[in-house]
C-alpha positions in Angstrom: -0.1 0.2 -0.1 3.0 2.2 0.5 4.2 1.8 -2.6 1.0 2.1 -4.5 1.0 5.6 -2.6 4.0 6.2 -3.3 2.8 5.7 -7.2 -0.3 7.4 -7.0 1.9 10.9 -5.3 4.1 10.8 -8.6 1.4 10.6 -11.1 1.5 14.0 -12.8 1.2 13.8 -16.8 0.2 10.9 -19.0 4.0 9.7 -20.2 5.3 9.4 -16.4 1.6 8.1 -14.9 0.5 5.4 -17.3 3.8 3.8 -17.7 4.2 3.6 -13.9 0.2 2.7 -13.7 0.7 0.2 -16.2 3.9 -1.4 -15.1 3.2 -1.9 -11.4 -0.1 -3.9 -12.9 2.4 -5.9 -15.2 4.5 -6.9 -12.8 1.6 -8.5 -10.8 1.3 -5.5 -8.2 -1.5 -7.1 -6.1 -4.2 -4.4 -6.9 -5.8 -2.4 -4.2 -9.4 -1.7 -4.1 -9.3 1.6 -2.8 -6.6 2.8 -5.4 -8.6 4.5 -8.6 -10.4 7.0 -5.1 -6.5 6.9 -3.8 -5.5 7.8 -7.0 -8.4 10.4 -8.5 -7.8 11.9 -4.9 -3.9 12.9 -5.2 -4.3 14.0 -9.1 -4.1 17.4 -9.6 -4.6 17.4 -12.9 -6.4 14.1 -13.6 -6.0 12.2 -17.1 -8.2 9.5 -16.5 -11.2 9.0 -14.9 -12.5 6.2 -12.4 -14.2 4.5 -15.0 -11.2 4.6 -17.5 -8.4 3.2 -14.9 -11.4 0.7 -14.0 -10.8 -0.8 -18.0 -7.2 -0.2 -17.5 -7.2 -2.2 -14.7 -9.2 -5.3 -16.2 -7.6 -5.2 -19.3 -4.7 -6.7 -17.4 -6.6 -8.8 -15.1 -7.4 -10.2 -18.3 -4.3 -11.4 -19.5 -3.3 -8.4 -21.8 0.1 -7.3 -22.8 1.4 -3.6 -22.3 1.8 -3.8 -26.2 -2.2 -4.4 -26.0 -3.0 -2.5 -23.1 -1.5 0.9 -24.2 -3.6 0.9 -27.7 -6.5 2.1 -25.3 -4.7 3.9 -22.2 -5.1 7.1 -23.9 -7.1 9.6 -22.4 -8.9 10.2 -25.4 -11.2 7.3 -25.4 -13.6 7.5 -23.1 -14.3 4.5 -21.0 -17.0 2.8 -22.9 -14.8 3.2 -26.1 -12.0 2.1 -23.9 -14.0 -1.7 -23.2 -14.9 -1.9 -27.1 -11.1 -1.9 -27.4 -10.7 -4.0 -24.6 -13.1 -6.6 -25.2 -11.9 -7.1 -28.5 -8.0 -7.8 -27.7 -9.6 -10.6 -25.1 -11.8 -12.0 -27.6 -8.7 -12.8 -29.5 -8.8 -9.7 -32.5 -5.7 -9.5 -34.1 -3.9 -5.6 -33.4 -4.8 -4.6 -37.5 -8.1 -5.2 -36.4 -8.7 -3.7 -33.1 -6.2 -0.5 -34.2 -8.7 -0.2 -37.1 -11.7 1.1 -34.7 -9.5 2.3 -32.0 -10.6 5.6 -32.8 -11.6 8.3 -30.8 -14.0 9.6 -33.2 -16.0 6.3 -33.6 -18.9 5.8 -31.2 -18.5 3.3 -28.8 -21.8 1.9 -30.0 -20.0 1.3 -33.6 -16.9 0.2 -32.4 -18.7 -2.6 -30.4 -20.7 -3.4 -34.2 -17.2 -3.3 -35.6 -16.1 -5.4 -32.9 -18.9 -8.2 -33.0 -17.7 -8.3 -36.7 -14.6 -9.0 -37.1 -15.3 -11.2 -34.4 -18.0 -13.6 -37.0 -15.4 -13.5 -39.7 -15.5 -9.9 -41.9 -12.1 -8.4 -42.9 -11.4 -4.6 -42.6 -12.3 -3.7 -46.3 -15.8 -5.6 -45.5 -16.1 -3.6 -42.1 -14.7 -0.1 -43.9 -18.3 -0.2 -46.2 -19.6 1.3 -42.9 -17.1 2.9 -41.0 -18.1 6.4 -40.2 -17.6 9.3 -37.8 -21.2 9.7 -38.4 -22.7 7.3 -36.3 -26.0 8.7 -35.2 -27.0 10.4 -38.9 -26.1 7.0 -40.4 -26.8 4.3 -37.8 -30.1 2.9 -40.0 -27.5 2.6 -43.4 -24.8 1.3 -41.1 -27.2 -1.4 -40.2 -28.6 -2.5 -44.0 -25.4 -3.1 -44.8 -24.2 -5.3 -41.8 -27.9 -7.1 -42.1 -26.5 -7.8 -46.6 -23.4 -8.9 -45.2 -25.8 -11.4 -42.2 -27.7 -12.5 -44.9 -25.1 -13.6 -47.6 -25.3 -10.7 -50.0 -21.1 -10.7 -51.5 -19.0 -7.7 -51.1 -20.2 -6.9 -54.9 -23.7 -6.4 -54.5 -23.3 -4.8 -51.2 -20.9 -1.8 -52.3 -23.7 -1.1 -54.6 -26.1 0.4 -52.2 -23.3 1.2 -49.7 -23.2 4.9 -50.6 -24.7 7.2 -48.0 -26.0 9.2 -50.8 -29.0 7.3 -50.7 -31.9 7.3 -48.7 -32.4 4.6 -46.5 -35.6 3.7 -48.7 -33.6 3.4 -51.3 -30.3 1.5 -49.8 -33.2 -0.9 -48.6 -34.9 -1.1 -52.3 -31.7 -2.2 -53.7 -31.0 -4.3 -50.6 -34.6 -6.3 -51.3 -33.5 -6.8 -54.9 -30.6 -8.6 -54.2 -32.4 -10.6 -51.3 -35.2 -11.4 -53.7 -32.5 -12.9 -56.4 -32.3 -10.3 -58.9 -29.0 -10.0 -60.8 -26.6 -7.5 -60.9 -27.8 -5.9 -63.8 -31.4 -6.2 -62.8 -30.6 -4.2 -59.2 -28.3 -1.4 -61.3 -30.9 -0.5 -63.1 -32.9 1.2 -60.7 -29.6 1.7 -58.0 -29.8 5.5 -59.2 -29.8 8.4 -57.0 -32.3 9.3 -60.1 -35.1 7.1 -59.0 -36.8 7.9 -54.8 -37.6 4.8 -53.4 -41.1 4.3 -54.9 -39.9 4.3 -57.9 -37.1 1.9 -57.2 -40.2 -0.6 -55.9 -42.5 -0.6 -59.2 -38.9 -1.9 -60.9 -37.6 -4.1 -58.1 -41.4 -5.4 -58.5 -41.3 -5.7 -62.0 -38.5 -8.4 -62.3 -39.8 -10.0 -59.1 -43.3 -10.6 -61.7 -40.9 -11.9 -64.1 -41.0 -9.0 -66.3 -37.8 -9.3 -69.3 -35.5 -6.4 -68.9 -36.9 -4.8 -72.0 -40.0 -4.5 -70.6 -39.0 -3.1 -67.3 -36.6 -0.9 -69.3 -40.2 0.9 -71.2 -40.9 2.7 -67.8 -37.8 2.9 -65.8 -37.3 6.0 -66.6 -37.3 9.0 -64.0 -39.8 10.6 -66.4 -41.9 8.8 -64.9 -44.1 8.5 -61.1 -44.0 5.8 -59.4 -47.8 6.0 -59.9 -47.5 6.4 -64.3 -44.9 3.0 -63.6 -47.6 0.9 -62.0 -49.7 1.6 -64.8 -47.5 0.4 -66.8 -46.2 -2.5 -64.7 -49.4 -3.6 -64.5 -50.3 -3.5 -68.3 -47.5 -6.3 -68.5 -48.6 -8.0 -65.5 -51.9 -8.7 -67.1 -50.5 -10.0 -70.4 -50.8 -6.8 -72.9 -48.1 -6.9 -75.5 -45.5 -4.4 -75.5 -46.9 -2.8 -78.3 -50.4 -2.1 -76.4 -48.4 -0.5 -73.8 -46.2 1.6 -75.0 -49.7 3.6 -76.5 -50.0 4.5 -72.9 -46.2 4.5 -72.1 -46.6 8.3 -72.3 -44.6 10.3 -69.2 -47.4 13.3 -70.0 -50.5 11.4 -69.8 -52.1 11.3 -66.4 -52.8 8.2 -64.6 -56.0 8.4 -64.7 -55.7 8.4 -68.8 -53.3 5.6 -68.3 -55.3 3.4 -66.5 -58.4 4.0 -68.5 -56.4 3.0 -72.0 -55.0 -0.1 -69.4 -58.3 -0.9 -68.7 -59.5 -0.7 -72.5 -56.9 -2.9 -73.6 -57.9 -5.7 -71.2 -61.0 -5.4 -72.2 -60.3 -6.2 -75.6 -60.1 -3.0 -77.4 -58.2 -3.0 -80.4 -55.3 -0.6 -80.9 -56.5 0.8 -83.5 -59.9 1.9 -81.5 -58.0 3.3 -78.7 -56.2 5.6 -80.7 -59.3 6.9 -82.2 -60.6 6.8 -78.6 -58.1 9.3 -76.9 -57.1 10.3 -80.4 -53.6 9.1 -79.8 
């Protein structure tokens, strides 16, 4: 206890205080439960709070080396960030993996997700797809990227929507396309910010319902809104030919006019009769 008192009094700056503190722990000096309080009372300019000191102590108690503890023995990390770094080291993650997320700019919740993903076999390049300092802003999007890996999507597929320029719902539409088995070519037809999420949905549904690429391309046009796209998709779904659908696949037509033409064609009206009725 006398020796620990002496150490506590000498701790004034990072270089000396951390080196002395870590050396004592690594040399297996017995930890006194009152040490944290003693140290805090002795600090004139404390750099570590009680929680931070506790994480350093727990690192050594759980068998971490000096080199490992030094990764997080830094006042720039709060105690929760230190905790996530320590857990990664104790779980056997490589130094490279831990050092990747041991960045004080990363939220501790994001650190936890990275640690879990490394533990589950993701590579650093894969985790980089969602590593961002703006965790609160992009939390939902990060979750969508992680769900892709969890559900067996390839890195190539996830890269298509791992773009924070997409809205949450746009990302989810692209994700759903891959999850339903659409090809890269099919998904890329709508994986662009030119379409909002509702327009993306109409293109995705077209492929999922068995429409050909040529049929879907007829309405995969940003000049159409989602309701107009739905009218075109419905025409193909009901068995109309491309020639018939082309009669009303015009972005200048209202949804109501499209609907009337589609229904007339479905009832058996000929192309010539429709042209005459609607002055096409």
